[in-house]
C-alpha positions, 0 to 999 in steps of 0.5 A: 148768435142772437140776432138783434134789431135797434129801433131808433138811432139817437144817442141811445141807439148809437150806444146800443150799437157800440155795445153790440160790437163788444158781445161776440154772441150777438149780431146786429141785423139792422137799424129801424128808423122813422126817418128816410133810411137813405138819409141815415148812416150808421157807424157799424154799416148795418142795414137801415130800414124804415119802421114800417118794414119791421113786421116783415122781419119777424123771423130774422130778429130774436130781440128788438131793442127799442131806443125811444123816449119815455115821454111819448115814444115807448108807451106806444112803441113797446107794446106795438113791437112786443106783438112781433118780437121779444123787446127791451126798452129803457122806460124811465118814468118811475111813476108810470111803470105799472101802467107801461108794464101792464100794456107790454105784458098784455101784448107780449103774452098775446104774441108768446114773447118777452117784453122786458121794460125799464132796463138801464141804470135807474130804473135798472141797476139801481133797482136791483140794488135797492131790492137786494138791500131791502131784502137783506136789511128789512129794517132801514131806509133807502136813499138815491142820489143822482149825479154829478151828471147831465140830465138830457130831459132838463137840458131839453127843457131849458132849450125850449125857453125863448131866447135859448140857443143851447144848454146843458143841465147838471144834477148834483148831489148835495155832499153834506146829505150824502155824507150824513147818509153814509155816516148812518144818521138816517136823515129826513131829506126833502127834494131840495136837501138831496140835489142841486141843479147847475145850468150852462146856457148859451143865449141868443144874441140880445136875449133877456138874460134875467127873464131866461134865468127866472124862467128856468128857476121857476119851471114847475116839475123841473127846477122850482123845487131845487137850488138852481144856479144858471151860468150864461156862457158862449157856444164855444165854451159849451162845445169845449167844456160840456160836449159829453153826456156823463152821469151816475149816482149812488144808491144807499141803504142804512139799516140795523140788525139784532137789537138795533144797536148794530148799524149797516150801510149798503152802497152801490155807485156809478160814475159814467163817462157816457150815460147813453153808452152805459145804458146801451150796454145794460140793454144789450145784456138784457136782450140776451136775457130776454132771448134766453127766457123766451127760449125756455118758454117764458112770455109776458112783461118782465123787468130786471127784477125778474131776471136771474143774473146768469141770464145776463152773461155770455159766459156759461154757468160753469164759467160763472161758478169758476170765476165770478161766484 
């Protein structure tokens, strides 16, 4: 049995907990929280500990899955806990992956552990498919589309606007752009060409709706580069129609072989009812890989690009060759 700890118990931590229940070779040792452990009730009934107690359990946990946010939590947490455990995280700020990797790599090598970062669906599963497609079709172009799905970060950004009570924001691929790529037209696409954003907002009573809409549409780094639609709805409508956290998307590579006259399309897509539950399932598979790699003597920072596919699976090599190869 691979003994696993979960650090953080938000949407992602609960998704990891759910995934662990489906993997017979893994055992949840405990959930670690910065809150008062007595105040936290976990669905599985696993013990709850304060993060201050994690170091005392280094011998009881094979892999710690770190379920914090990429903006402020993971850059500090993952290197810190890589000095104690094999760790896995879902760091997803693409532009800062190199520096995060360097910090985790140094900590994990010092401790003789594996620090496996950026495991999820993008980065993660989408990354793998981009690499496979680039290797197979070296002459070509990559396209990544996200959605239709709830962006938790963008939704949170809207909720921080004065007068907003609650909100959900959906990232939506532009269908004409997707179809042009699938048709092998290799279009040049701007940010605005590829995605639109749709916002469902519950405003405080008496709030200035025009101001809120303008603040959303002009928000730098979030909405100003996109065609954005804002819908004001009731709290009841939000809970009825937008309570879930679906997401997904497409990775497409359009390439050519031979003299360039033969064109090829490689496409990988995801349609997810629950972003955190799916991401949690990826993290659990990666925890298995981290454990196996460390048992073989590997140490340091890793990403999903460094994992042999068989390491992710509970099945033996014989079973994989017989049924999945």
